[in-house]
N, C-alpha and C positions, 0 to 999 in steps of 0.2 A: 323351502320351508312351507309346511303345509298350509292349505288354500284359507284365508283371511287370519293368519299367524304370522306377526311382523319378524323380521331376521334379530339378531343381536348383533350382529358384526363378528362373530366368529362362525368361519365357515366350518369347522368341525364340532362345536357345540349345536349350530343348526343343524346338521344332519344327523348327529344322534336324536335331537326332539323331532325330528321328522320321523327317527323310524319307532320314535319312542310311539309318537300319536297314531301311525299306523296301526301297531299291534295293541295299545291300551281299550281296553274295551269299558272301564270306571269311568263315567261320565265325572268325576269328582276329581280323581287325580288328574284327568284330561284336562280338564278347566283351571287345575294349579296351575300347571305347566303354561297355558296359556296366558295366564294372570298375571305370571313372572316376566314372561317373554314382553307382553302387553306394557309393565312396568317397568320395563327394562335393569330388571334385577338378575342380572350377568352373573356375579359373584353367584348368588343363592342356587343359580342355575347349573353354575360348574359343580357347585357342591352335591347334587343331585345328579351328576351325571357325569363325575369325574373317574370314577372306577367302579366296576360291578363288585356286588358283597362278595366276600370270600367267608369259608369256613375255620373258623378260630376253635377255640379250644370249648366255647360253648355254643358253636353251631355256628347258622347265620345268624349276626346281630346287627342290627340298624337303627336308626330310628326312622317310623312308618310316614311316608309321604311317596309322593310322586319320581319318577328315574330309577336309574340302573342300582343305583348306591342306595336307594331307602327299601324297607318293607310294603310289597304292596301287593296286588291281587297277580302283576305279570310277572314279578320278578318270585310270588313262590309258585306260581302255576310253571313260569317257562324251564323249558331244558335245551339239550343239543340243539346249538342255532350257528350257523357262520354268516355271518357278514363281513362286509368290508373292514376297513383299517377302526372304524370305531367299536364296533362288538365283535369280539373273540369268543372264538368257541368256547362253550360253558356246559358244562354239566352240573350242576352244582343247586339244583330246588325238588321240588317234589318229583317230576317225572324222571330227573336223573338216580333222586334217592330208591326208585322205586326200581328202575332198572339193575341197579346196583345189588339191592336186595335180591331180583328176581336171580343175578348170576351166583351171588350169595346162598340162597336158600332154594334147592330144588320143590321143597314143598309150601313155598310162601304160600301158594294158592288156597293150601289146604291148613298154613295155620295163622294167615292173616296177619295186621297189625292194629295196636291200639295208639289212638291220637287222643290228646288232653292239649288244653289250652288254661293261658291264665287269662286275669281280670284286665291287660292292657289294651286298651285302646286311643285313634286317634280318630277325632270326630271330622278334621276338616277335608281328609280323603278318606275317610268311611273304613279305616282299616282297622281291627281289630285281632287279637289271638284267637278268637272264638269265630269270627270270618274267616281269618288264614285257614283254620283246623277245617271246618268245614269244605274249605276250596281243595286242603290235601285230602281229606278224605274223598273226594268226588274223582281227583286222579285214581288214586288207587283203585276204588273200585270202577271206575272207567278201563282196568286194564285186568280186571277180575278178580282183584286182591282183596279179600274183605276186610272190613272195618272196624273195628270197635270204638265207637269215639263216645267221649264223656261226653256226659249232657250237663256238667257243670267245669267250672274253672277249678282245675289242682294242682298242685305243688310239684315238685319234684325234690327229691326222692319220693315216691308216695308210698310211704311206711306201709299203709293201709293193706296194699297188695302183699304183703310178706306174713298178717299175721295169721291167716287160714292156714297156710305153710307151716308156720312156728306152733300153732295148736297142735294139728295133726300128729308133728314129731314131737311133741311134747316141750318145748323150750320155751323159755321163759323172757328171754331177751333176743331182739331182734335189731341187726345192723344192715344198712343199706346205701349205696351209694347211688349217685346219680348217674346218667348215663356218659359221661366221660371220666367217671371215678374220681373226681378230685374233689367230691362233698362228701359226707356224713351223714348220715340219720341215726336215732339211736332210739328202741322203745323198749319198756320192761313191763310184762304181765303184773299186774297189780293182784294182792288176795282178794279182792271183789270179780276178778277176773276180767276185768278192762284192761284197756293197753294203756300206758301215758307213754306219750313220743315226749322226749325231752326239748328243749330249746337247745337255739345254738349258743346262747349264754350259758344255761345250765351245763351242756355237755362241754363246752368250753372250761368252763370251774372242774368236772370231774376229772379231765384229764390231765388239766395244770394240776393240779391235788397230786394224782397220781406219780405224772413224770418228776415230781421234785421228792415223792415220796422213794422214787425209784433212784433217785439222783444221792439223796440222803444216805441212803442204804448201803449203795456203793462207796460213797465215801469214808461211811463210819468203818467198813470192812478195809480202808484202807487202801482202796484202787486209786493210784493217783488221779489226781482229780481237783480242778478250781476250788478257791475259795469261794465260800458263797457270798461273797462280795463281788466276784466276776462270774457269776450267776444271773441271767437277764430270762425273761418272761416278755412277750409283747401281744399288745392285741390293738385292732384298729378303736378311734376314738370314740366308734357312733355304737362298740358292741362293751359289755358289763364289765363295771371295774372291781369284779371280784377277785381279778389275779393280783390288783393294787393291795387290797386287804391281806390278800396272802402275800405279799412281798413284805409289809409293812409290817407284820408277826415274824415271818420267818429269815429276815434279812439279807433276801437278794434284791435284784433290781425289776424294776417295771417300766415301762415305756408304750406310750400311747403313739402311732403313728396315723395317718391318712386313711378313708377307707380305701382296701385294694391291698392285694399280696404283693403288686411290684412295690408296696412302700414298705412293710413288713418285710417282704425276702431282700432287698435293698440295703435295709438297715440290721438285718441278723449278719449280711454279708461283710458289712463294715465293723462290726461287734466281733465277727470270728477271726477276723482280720488283726484286730487287735488281741487278739488270744483269750477271747471272752467264751465263755459258754450260753449257747441260745437254747435253751432246752424247749421254749413251748412258745407257738404264738397261734392268734385265732381271730375270726372276726362272727359277729353272729348269723350271720348268714350260713352257716355249718359249712364254714371252711377250717379248716386246720393244717399246721406244722407242725409235728411230735418231731421230725428229726432233722439236723441238718444237713443231711445227705440230701435232699428236696428241698430247696431254696422257695417254696411254693406251696399253695393248698394242696393237699392230696390224701382222696380220700381212702387209698389202699392203705396205706402205712397207719393211717389215723383208725382205721378198722382193726388191724394188726395190736394195734397199742390198745384199743378200747376192750376186744378180746383179751387179753392179757390183765387186764382191770377186773375185767366180768369176773374170770377165772380165780381171780385171788377173792375177791370178795365173797364168793359162793358158800366159802365156808363157814362165814359170819354173817355179812351184810347182804341186804338187798342192794342194787345200785342208787333207788331211791331213798333206801334208811343213809345210804353214804351220802349224798347230797345235802339229807337233811342236817348230818353231822359237818360238813363244811360249812355249810351254812350258819351251825351251832356255835363251834369254832372263831369262825372269820366274821363274820355279821351275814344275817340275809339281806340279800340282791334282787329286789324285786322287779321286774321289766314289763313296759307296755311300749308297743311300737306301731305304728300305723302311717297312714300318708292322707293327704286330700290330691284329688285329680283338679288341676287345672291348667287351661291350654292358653289363657291369656296372658303371656310374658311379661306386659306393664302391669297385671294383677300381682303378679308375682314382686316385681321389682319396687311394687308400691307398697306392698307388705313388708319386705325385707327394710325399706327406707323409714317406714312409722318406725321398728324398731330400734332401728339406730339415732331416731330424731324424736324419740319419745313424748318427751316433754321438755323440747326446744333442740336446738341444732347440737350433734354429737353430743345428744344422753340415751343411753340405753336403758331400761325399765329398771327400778331399784325394788319393783316388788310386782305379783303377778296375784291380785283379788286376795291378798291378803299372805301370800306368800312370800317372804322377804327373800331377795335374788344376793347372793353373797361375792358373786363373780360372772364376770362376762366373758368371752373368746370368740372373736371374730373372723374365721377366716377367710373371709372376703375381702374385707380390708386392712387384718395384720393387727388388730387389737386384742388386747388382753390385761385384761384389769389384776390378774393375780401377777405379772412382772410387774418390776419395780420400773422399768424404763415404759411399759405397756406395749410392747412389740411382744406379737406371738413368737415362739420356736417354731413350729410346725410350720410347714411352707404353706403360702397363700396362692390363692388364684383370684384374681378379680372378676371369670367367667363363669363362676359358680357363687350359688348362697349358701351360706353353712353359718350359722350361730350356735354357738353352746351356753345355757347359763346355770349356774349352780346358786341353788337353794340353800338355808340354813337349816331346814331339817332334813340333809341329807340325799334333796333329791338332785338328779342331772338332767337338763333337755338339749337334745338337738336339733333344730331342724336346718334341713337342707335340702337343696333341690336337686334331680334325680339328672344325671348326663344324658340319659338315653329315653327317658320317658315324661312325660304329661304331670309330673308329681311334684309335692312339696312332702318331703316324709318328714315323722320328727321318733326320737328315739328317747325315751326316757326309764327312769330307773330309781329307785330308792335304795339307799347305801345304808343299811341300819348298822349298830356298834353292836360287836357279840354281847349276847347274853338278853337283845330284845328280838324275842322269838314270839312275839305273837303275828303270825302271820296275816291272819284275817284284816288285823288292825292296820298293819304295815300296807296290804293290796286295797283298803278301803283309804289310806293318805294320800297313797299313787294316785288313783282313779280321781279324788278330790283338785290334785295339783294335776293331772292330765286335762278333767275336765276344766280348770281356770285357764291353762296354758292355752286349750280350743278357743276358748270363746274370748279371751283379751288378746291372744296374740296372731291366732290366725283369721278370725272375726269370719265364719265361712258363711253365714247369710249375704254378710254384708259384700264378700268380695264372690260372692256366687261359687264357693268350690263344693266339689261330689266329695263325700268321705269314702273311705274304702269300701266296697262292698262285702256284705256281709259274708 
């Protein structure tokens, strides 16, 4: 082991830790490793050093912290290294990416690369998306590749990059995929000349409406098809309830699943195996499944379907007008989502336990600063007040926190922790009845509800929570 560092009792783990400390130049992550060894946190150390991060569909993803299994300075910079049994040949981070791009693009040193970052950070290890972006930029520049580095955090897909090109071509609608093309964003030029970027929930409403219209047209033309009672649409539980409103009026089925397309894809497969028709599934994070041929979010097929819809609407309505027509017919659904950053697990646990024992043991809130609560579903404990046996239908997990409150005014709020980031997220929506079309009043009502939830449920000052950066 490194000088001054105790042994874990596991020879292989000790060797991996020693190699790490030889190369890690970040004093914060090195200190975290030494403290874990000193405290005998062997299982935690094994999680940090068990297996090197691998590329998935979203690139390299892992929690921030020390070790080869985590996002940190060393794993961001590291490239092809050959070690003995504990570290295998790797070529998976910035230098490896740079070499790969050099092989693919002969003019890379003229073209350059664009590097952006988001708001994620990890105080204990000194890691942040912005810091990692700067490290990655330094690696590219060190190899003679120009870098265009964003100065503020940016989302992906970065639709704004397409606006200038669209203006040049005279296009009124922009469709954009993220780098691995499993998500879709859409924007439309407004009469004012400004571009409206549709939220994930708004695009979900549009695609759901369009796919059902297409199904109805085929059905009316006599094409062999399922009865409307055998038609299903799905959405994650933190996404808009607009598909539920459409389903109630049109007669098809709507189901919620847990967050993530592994849940929606698996449920779609079960329904298809039962002879049902699954037209559409979506999540608010701009993920869409528009065809049973791909039981996952797919930005390519979603873009094709969206393009078809835009072409159809071009003779009568704009996309924005059609969205308003959907809300007029099925009820406005106004959403507001955000999060707080919290690095203290005990604070998070205490916050959620307070909600479960609000006015005594095992008692949830019945109101929130004047907003009556009509239903509570806790997918951590498995409680659901809307079920006769008070048992939740959706799968539960004690390893994560997730509580949904339903309000008498049509509001729905879900509070949940992130599995990969130090965040407590909240998803809120006000579901209005058809005919209630005063959008400004509805937004004001939702803002009041969100303010009440933040102050009464989150208590950010008392719990030292950091709000989402503006």
